[in-house]
C-alpha positions in Angstrom: -21.3 17.3 1.5 -19.2 20.7 2.5 -16.0 20.5 3.8 -17.3 21.8 7.4 -20.3 19.0 7.4 -17.8 16.3 6.9 -14.9 17.7 9.2 -18.1 17.6 11.7 -18.8 14.0 10.9 -15.3 12.9 10.6 -14.7 14.1 14.2 -17.5 11.9 15.6 -15.7 9.1 13.5 -12.8 8.8 15.8 -11.1 7.7 19.2 -7.7 8.8 20.7 -4.9 7.0 19.1 -1.8 5.5 20.5 1.1 6.7 18.0 2.0 9.6 19.2 3.7 11.4 22.2 4.0 14.9 24.1 6.4 17.2 23.1 5.9 20.1 25.3 3.0 21.8 27.1 0.9 20.3 29.8 -3.2 18.8 30.0 -5.3 20.4 27.0 -2.3 22.8 26.1 0.1 19.5 25.1 1.5 19.6 21.6 1.6 15.9 20.3 4.3 14.3 17.7 2.4 11.9 15.8 4.5 8.6 14.6 1.9 7.1 12.6 4.5 8.3 9.5 7.6 9.6 8.3 6.2 13.5 8.6 6.3 13.0 12.7 4.1 16.2 12.3 4.1 18.5 15.7 0.4 19.3 15.6 -1.0 21.9 18.7 -4.2 22.0 20.5 -7.2 22.2 17.7 -5.1 21.5 14.6 -4.2 18.8 12.3 -1.5 17.3 10.8 -0.7 17.0 7.2 -2.7 13.9 6.4 -5.6 16.3 7.6 -6.7 12.9 9.5 -4.9 12.8 12.9 -5.8 16.1 14.8 -4.9 17.5 18.6 -8.3 17.9 20.8 -7.7 19.3 24.0 -4.0 17.2 24.7 -5.2 14.4 22.6 -4.3 12.8 19.3 -7.9 12.0 17.8 -7.5 9.5 14.8 -9.8 7.8 12.3 -11.9 5.0 13.4 -15.3 3.3 12.6 -16.4 3.9 9.3 -15.3 2.7 6.1 -14.8 4.9 2.3 -14.8 1.5 0.6 -15.4 -1.9 0.8 -14.9 -4.6 -1.8 -13.9 -8.5 -2.8 -11.1 -7.9 -5.1 -8.7 -10.7 -6.6 -5.7 -10.4 -4.2 -3.4 -9.9 -8.1 -5.5 -5.9 -8.0 -3.3 -5.2 -5.0 -1.4 -6.2 -6.7 0.3 -9.1 -5.0 1.3 -12.3 -7.3 3.4 -14.2 -4.5 0.6 -13.8 -1.6 -2.3 -16.5 -1.9 -2.5 -16.1 -5.9 -6.2 -16.8 -6.5 -7.6 -15.8 -3.5 -9.8 -12.7 -2.6 -8.7 -10.3 -0.2 -11.7 -8.2 1.3 -10.4 -4.6 0.8 -11.4 -1.8 2.9 -10.0 2.0 3.1 -10.6 5.0 5.0 -10.0 8.6 3.8 -7.0 11.2 4.0 -3.3 10.6 2.7 0.1 12.2 4.2 1.0 12.7 0.6 -0.7 15.0 -2.8 0.3 13.0 -5.7 -1.2 15.2 -8.7 -1.8 12.1 -10.5 -3.4 9.4 -7.6 -5.7 7.2 -9.0 -7.4 7.0 -6.1 -7.7 11.1 -5.4 -11.5 11.2 -4.5 -10.8 9.6 -1.2 -7.1 10.2 -0.5 -7.3 13.8 -1.0 -10.3 14.1 1.2 -10.5 17.5 3.4 -7.1 18.8 0.8 -9.3 19.2 -2.1 -13.0 20.2 -2.4 -13.7 18.1 -5.2 -12.5 15.2 -3.3 -15.8 13.6 -2.8 -16.0 10.3 -1.1 -17.7 10.0 2.1 -17.5 8.1 5.1 -19.8 5.4 5.9 -19.9 4.0 9.8 -18.7 0.6 9.8 -17.5 -1.7 12.7 -14.0 -4.2 12.7 -16.7 -7.2 13.2 -18.9 -6.2 10.3 -15.0 -6.6 7.8 -14.7 -9.8 9.3 -18.0 -10.8 8.6 -18.0 -9.8 5.5 -14.8 -11.5 4.4 -16.1 -15.0 6.2 -19.2 -14.5 3.8 -17.2 -14.1 0.6 -14.9 -16.6 2.0 -12.0 -14.4 1.7 -8.9 -15.4 3.4 -7.1 -12.0 3.1 -8.1 -8.8 4.5 -6.2 -5.7 3.2 -5.9 -1.7 3.9 -6.0 0.0 0.9 -7.6 2.7 -1.3 -6.5 5.6 0.9 -2.9 5.7 2.7 -3.2 2.8 5.9 -0.4 3.8 7.9 -2.3 6.9 9.1 -5.3 5.0 10.1 -2.6 2.0 11.5 -4.8 2.3 15.2 -8.4 1.2 12.7 -6.5 -1.2 11.2 -4.8 -3.1 14.3 -8.5 -3.3 15.6 -9.6 -5.0 12.2 -6.8 -7.0 12.0 -6.9 -8.2 15.3 -10.3 -9.6 14.7 -9.2 -11.4 11.5 -6.2 -12.8 13.3 -8.8 -14.8 15.6 -10.5 -16.0 12.4 -7.0 -17.1 11.0 -7.1 -14.9 8.1 -4.5 -12.8 6.5 -3.5 -9.1 6.9 -1.9 -6.8 4.6 -1.3 -3.1 3.5 -1.3 -1.6 0.4 1.0 1.4 1.2 2.8 4.7 0.0 5.5 3.3 2.7 6.1 6.6 3.9 6.2 4.9 7.6 8.3 5.0 11.4 9.9 2.3 13.1 7.2 2.7 15.4 4.4 2.4 12.9 6.0 -0.5 11.6 6.4 -2.2 15.1 2.7 -1.6 16.3 1.3 -3.4 12.9 4.2 -5.9 12.9 2.0 -8.7 15.4 -1.0 -8.6 13.3 0.3 -7.9 9.5 1.3 -10.5 7.0 2.4 -8.0 3.9 2.8 -4.7 2.6 3.0 -3.9 -0.9 4.6 -0.6 -1.0 4.6 2.2 -3.7 8.0 3.5 -4.7 6.7 6.3 -6.5 10.7 7.3 -7.8 14.1 7.6 -6.9 14.8 11.3 -6.5 14.9 13.6 -3.6 12.9 16.2 -6.2 10.5 13.7 -7.5 9.5 12.6 -3.5 9.2 16.5 -2.8 6.9 16.9 -5.3 4.4 14.6 -3.9 4.9 15.8 -0.3 7.7 13.4 1.0 10.9 12.3 1.2 12.6 9.1 -0.6 14.7 7.6 2.2 12.0 6.8 4.6 10.2 4.5 1.4 13.4 2.9 1.1 14.0 2.1 4.8 10.6 1.0 5.4 11.0 -1.9 2.3 14.4 -2.6 3.9 12.5 -2.9 7.9 10.1 -4.6 6.6 12.3 -7.5 5.0 13.9 -7.3 8.1 11.1 -8.3 10.0 10.4 -10.8 7.4 7.1 -9.2 6.2 6.0 -10.8 2.8 6.8 -7.5 0.8 6.5 -6.6 -2.9 6.6 -3.0 -4.5 5.0 -1.4 -6.9 6.2 1.3 -9.3 3.4 3.7 -11.2 5.4 4.3 -14.4 4.5 8.2 -15.2 6.2 9.4 -18.5 8.2 12.2 -18.0 8.2 12.1 -14.5 10.1 8.6 -13.2 10.3 6.9 -16.3 14.2 7.5 -17.6 15.9 3.9 -17.6 18.5 5.9 -15.2 15.8 6.0 -12.6 14.6 2.7 -13.1 17.6 1.3 -13.1 18.7 2.7 -9.5 15.1 1.5 -8.5 15.8 -1.9 -9.5 19.3 -1.6 -8.0 18.1 -0.3 -4.6 15.6 -3.3 -4.8 18.6 -6.1 -5.3 20.5 -4.7 -2.6 17.4 -5.6 -0.1 16.7 -9.1 -1.9 16.5 -10.0 -5.6 13.5 -11.8 -4.1 11.0 -9.1 -3.6 8.6 -8.9 -6.6 8.5 -5.7 -8.3 5.3 -4.6 -10.6 5.9 -1.7 -12.9 2.4 -0.3 -13.4 1.4 1.9 -16.5 -0.3 5.2 -15.9 -3.9 5.9 -16.7 -4.5 9.8 -17.2 -6.0 10.6 -13.5 -6.4 14.0 -11.3 -4.4 16.7 -11.8 -1.6 15.3 -14.3 -4.9 14.2 -16.7 -3.9 16.7 -19.5 -0.2 16.8 -18.5 1.2 13.5 -19.1 0.1 10.6 -21.5 -0.6 7.2 -21.0 2.1 4.5 -20.7 2.9 3.0 -23.5 3.5 -1.1 -23.6 7.0 -0.7 -24.9 7.9 1.7 -21.8 6.3 -1.1 -19.4 8.4 -3.9 -21.4 11.5 -1.8 -20.8 11.2 -1.4 -17.6 10.4 -5.3 -16.7 13.7 -5.8 -18.7 15.7 -3.5 -16.9 14.7 -5.1 -13.4 15.4 -8.7 -14.8 18.9 -7.5 -15.9 19.3 -6.0 -12.3 19.3 -9.2 -10.8 15.3 -8.9 -9.6 14.0 -12.2 -9.9 10.5 -11.7 -10.6 9.4 -8.8 -12.2 5.7 -7.8 -13.6 4.3 -5.6 -15.5 0.9 -4.5 -15.3 -2.1 -2.0 -15.7 -2.3 -2.6 -19.5 -4.5 -5.1 -21.5 -2.8 -8.5 -22.6 1.0 -7.9 -21.3 1.8 -11.4 -22.1 4.4 -13.1 -20.2 4.8 -9.6 -18.5 2.0 -11.2 -16.2 3.6 -13.9 -15.6 5.4 -16.0 -12.9 9.1 -18.1 -13.6 11.3 -20.3 -11.8 14.2 -17.9 -11.2 16.2 -21.6 -11.2 14.6 -23.3 -14.5 12.3 -20.4 -16.3 9.6 -22.9 -15.9 6.0 -21.1 -16.2 4.6 -21.2 -12.7 1.8 -19.0 -13.2 0.0 -17.9 -15.8 -2.2 -14.8 -15.7 -4.6 -12.9 -17.8 -5.3 -9.4 -16.2 -6.3 -10.4 -12.5 -7.4 -14.0 -13.4 -4.7 -17.3 -12.6 -4.8 -19.2 -15.8 -2.7 -22.0 -13.8 -0.9 -22.3 -11.3 2.3 -24.8 -11.1 3.4 -23.6 -7.3 3.4 -26.9 -5.4 3.3 -26.2 -1.9 6.0 -22.6 -2.4 8.2 -24.6 -4.7 8.5 -25.1 -8.5 6.5 -28.2 -10.0 9.2 -29.0 -12.3 12.8 -28.4 -10.5 11.5 -28.2 -6.7 13.3 -24.8 -6.3 11.6 -22.6 -3.5 9.8 -19.9 -4.7 9.5 -16.8 -2.0 6.2 -15.9 -1.1 3.2 -16.8 0.9 1.2 -19.6 -1.2 -1.1 -21.6 1.2 -3.2 -20.5 3.5 -2.1 -22.6 6.2 1.6 -21.2 6.3 1.8 -18.8 9.5 
């Protein structure tokens, strides 16, 4: 499908959003500020925001609605969430587009739509009811907005999550965290958890990806203050964000918010435009990052995206050291968490452990 054909199709799969305000002009000539992400794009009539998906049509902000680019049932560990209903399935859905342009994106065929002509993912018409019906069919207690950047499709996310809540399902975002306070407050009544991608810890690094560091840090702080369950992931890319100093700064920041937030440090596999520039992350670098997190005081640090990481995949009690959850990849081999407590010493283990928890 050509770029123009896809634009036309996506135009028909949209409706007026709510996360915006007028900053100047009247009627069809209004200039709009989008509040879905920290770019806060000022969008003139006929133009699109940096995400390429939110557009000003006659003085109204039109946003994605009524389709998915991906819909699948995955283990929640794949998101990754390790303290959020471990062993359960998440019905995952995604749309198209992103507010970043990471050169090492693992989902670039959907995230870089309309920005990169080689991004070939296409929309498939879908209603919120169909997503919830599929979750019920597969007995998946979690609905996850993922694959692309869900912040830029938050109106759609809320409509799906509202129906999920009527069925007592849990809901989550897998996001780069480049949020505004407004979008977090908009999602808060309907969202239980977010996995935030802390991509690096330098302004220069974030500029290369198309953003800034501070809004991501503020998102993590705000989510924790709002009592949403948070887990953080960092893709360790050799030569980009893998220095000992940078990893230490990430770990120190996380402890400053809460040492109870799990940190996933995962291996980069050659993808997209950096496929020939950067090498696959070696296991010893993941092990180093895990140890840095633990030494900083993070209670739960996990290594992933490499087979057979052994102890680095497991959950240990932060008090007595007992092995609470033993994993092999996305599979739970053993789970000794009992109603959110250590089965050995009864210490509280932060997270959401049972479908009855609200």
